[in-house]
C-alpha positions as CSV (number, residue, x, y, z in Angstrom):
1,M,115.8,91.0,100.7
2,N,117.0,92.4,103.9
3,R,116.2,89.6,106.4
4,H,116.5,92.0,109.3
5,R,113.6,94.1,108.1
6,A,111.6,91.4,106.4
7,V,108.5,90.1,108.3
8,A,106.9,86.7,107.6
9,F,103.3,85.9,108.6
10,R,100.3,83.9,107.5
11,A,96.9,85.6,107.2
12,T,93.5,85.3,105.5
13,V,92.4,87.4,102.5
14,H,89.6,89.9,103.1
15,N,87.2,91.3,100.5
16,D,85.6,89.5,97.6
17,Q,86.1,92.7,95.7
18,R,89.3,94.1,94.4
19,P,91.7,95.2,95.8
20,W,92.1,92.2,98.1
21,L,93.3,93.1,101.6
22,V,95.5,91.0,103.9
23,P,95.7,92.2,107.5
24,L,99.2,92.8,108.9
25,P,99.9,91.5,112.4
26,F,102.2,94.5,113.1
27,D,102.4,98.2,112.8
28,P,104.8,99.0,109.9
29,V,105.8,102.4,111.3
30,S,107.0,100.8,114.5
31,Q,108.4,97.6,112.9
32,W,110.4,99.4,110.2
33,S,110.9,102.8,111.8
34,T,109.7,104.3,108.6
35,P,106.9,106.8,108.3
36,A,104.0,106.4,105.8
37,R,104.6,108.2,102.5
38,P,102.3,109.4,99.7
39,L,101.4,106.4,97.5
40,W,98.9,108.0,95.1
41,K,96.8,111.2,95.0
42,C,94.8,110.6,98.2
43,G,96.6,107.9,100.1
44,H,99.7,107.2,102.2
45,G,101.4,104.0,103.2
46,H,104.4,101.9,102.5
47,R,105.6,100.5,99.2
48,V,106.7,96.9,99.9
49,R,108.2,93.9,98.1
50,G,108.3,90.3,99.1
51,S,106.6,87.0,98.4
52,L,103.1,85.8,98.5
53,N,102.7,82.1,98.7
54,G,106.3,81.9,97.5
55,Q,105.8,84.2,94.5
56,D,107.6,87.5,94.3
57,F,105.5,90.7,94.2
58,R,105.5,94.4,94.8
59,G,102.6,96.2,96.5
60,A,101.5,98.6,99.2
61,V,100.6,98.6,102.9
62,V,97.9,101.0,103.8
63,E,96.1,102.0,106.9
64,R,92.3,101.6,107.1
65,A,90.1,102.1,110.1
66,G,93.1,102.0,112.5
67,S,94.5,98.7,111.1
68,F,97.3,98.0,108.6
69,W,96.6,96.0,105.4
70,L,98.6,94.6,102.5
71,Q,96.7,95.8,99.5
72,L,96.7,93.4,96.6
73,E,95.7,94.7,93.2
74,E,94.4,92.2,90.6
75,T,97.5,92.7,88.5
76,T,99.8,92.0,91.5
77,A,97.9,88.9,92.5
78,A,97.9,87.6,88.9
79,A,101.6,88.3,88.4
80,A,102.2,86.3,91.6
81,G,100.1,83.4,90.1
82,L,97.2,84.0,92.5
83,G,94.5,85.2,90.2
84,T,91.9,83.0,92.0
85,L,92.1,84.6,95.4
86,S,88.9,85.0,97.3
87,A,87.9,86.1,100.8
88,G,88.9,83.6,103.5
89,D,91.9,82.1,101.5
90,W,95.1,81.7,103.6
91,V,98.3,83.3,102.2
92,D,101.9,83.1,103.4
93,V,103.4,86.5,103.2
94,L,107.0,87.8,103.5
95,I,107.4,91.5,103.1
96,E,109.8,94.4,103.6
97,P,109.8,98.1,102.7
98,E,111.0,98.7,99.2
99,D,113.6,101.1,100.5
100,A,115.3,98.4,102.6
């Protein structure tokens, strides 16, 4: 992990539905000097890697309603040993762009 580009923060999980969302306390375009890229058919964002409560994961940062969010799919959360996440849970996050 490139410690110069990695960002650590603590935040609460949003949504009782999947995917779970974790708000970012920063703008990834400004922080990483990297524009959003196509992630899937209808969305843009940043592919990221890092740790969630100390467990490695890969995921995506997306923009919704003018805010940036770490999107956690059920398989990502389960792989990180966090299959029991629910809205309001606190998580410790360390992320960087995959291309770092």
